[in-house]
Every structure is written in C-alpha cells, then in structure tokens.
N, C-alpha and C positions, 0 to 999 in steps of 0.2 A: 653788590650781592643783594638779591632780595630777600627782604625779612630781616636785614642785619641788625636792626634794632631789636627787634623780638629775640633773635638769637642771643644777643648780647644780655638781655633781660632774663632769659631762661638760663643762662650760664651764670649770672650773677645771682640769681635765685638758688641755684644748686649749690653754689660755693657757701652762701649763706647758711642754707640748710645743714650742709656738712660741718661747717664751723659750729653752729648752734648743737648738733647732735654730739661733737666731740666735746664741746664745753659742758654739756650737759652730764657729761661722765665724769667730769671733775666736781660736780655739785656735791655738797655734804650729804644730801639725802638723795641718792641716785634712785632710789626705788619709786620716789615721786615723779621722777622724770623719765619713766621708761615710755609712758605714751608719747611724750615729745620727741624722744630719741627715735623711736619707730617712725613716727610720721615724717620728721625731717629726713630720715633715710629714704623713704619712699618717695618724697617730694623731690630730693635732690636726684634720684635715679630718673623719675618722670621727666623732670626738666632738663635734664642732661641728655636723655634719649630724644625728647622733642626737638631739642637744638640741633643734635646730630641730623635726625631726619629733615629738618627744616633746610640744613645746609646742603642737602642732597638734591633739593628741588624735586622731591618726589610728589607725585599726584595729590589727590585731595587728602587732606589731614584733618578735617573738621572735627572727626570723632577723637582723634588724639588731642586736639586743643580743648575739646570739651572736657576729656579726662584730666587733661593738665590743669583746667580752670578748677575742677573739683577737688583735685588733690591739694592745690595751692591754698583753696579756700579752707579746707580742713586744717591743714597745717597752720595757717595764719591764726585760726580760731583756736588751736591748741597751744601754740606759743603766746599768744596774747593773754593767756590764763596765768603766765608766769612773770615774776618780777625781774627775772635776770636779763641784764642788758642785752646778751646774745640772743634771747628770746624776743624781745622786743624788736631788735634789729631783723631777726628772721621774719617775724610776723609782718613788718613793713615790706621786706623784699618780696614775700610770698603774696602780699596784697598787690603789689606793684606788677608781678608777673600775671597774677590772675586778671588784672585789668588790661594788661598789653595782650593777653590772648583772646580776652572778650573782644577788644577792638578790632583784631584781625577777623574774628568771627562775624562781627557785625558788618564790617567794612567790606 
C-alpha cells in the first residue's frame, strides 16, 4: 500500500496522543494539564483522519499534511513542557509524525 509507513506513523501518533490525554486526566493537578489534553485530542483526531484519507488514495493532500505537521509540532511543544513520562512519549511520537509528514511533502 502506498504511504503505508506514514499511515502507521500517523496511527501511532494518534494512539500516543490519546494515551497521553487519558493519562493527563489521572494527574494530580488536572487543571495544569488542560492545554495538553486539548492539544492531544486535536492531534489524535487530525492524525487519525489523515491516516484514513491516505489509505483511500485520495488526490492531492499537501494542505492536509501541512496542517498535520503544524498540529503535531504544537502538540510536541506542549507535551515537552511536562515531566510526565506519557507526555515525553507523546512529544516523541508527535515529532516523529511531523518529520514523516514533512518528508512526504518534500519528497
């Protein structure tokens, strides 16, 4: 399947974001995690939707990939501000996803 590696990376990022958002809800001071939870939820949705559209072999999707790059970048920045392991893992997944999308855009 075309873009199979990118689809996997997008789905992995969506799972990491969903896991992070859920884990943030269990943190002692949830109020401090609101921006992280919101960003995680949006990033998970964008990545999952992008993966679905890629799997459909739909025409030009450069704008969607650019949007995904921006959302992943913002999510990585937000998560990297927190010391929780789930946030660190999410930041890594988002950075990996951002770079994978950029590679397709450049290539």
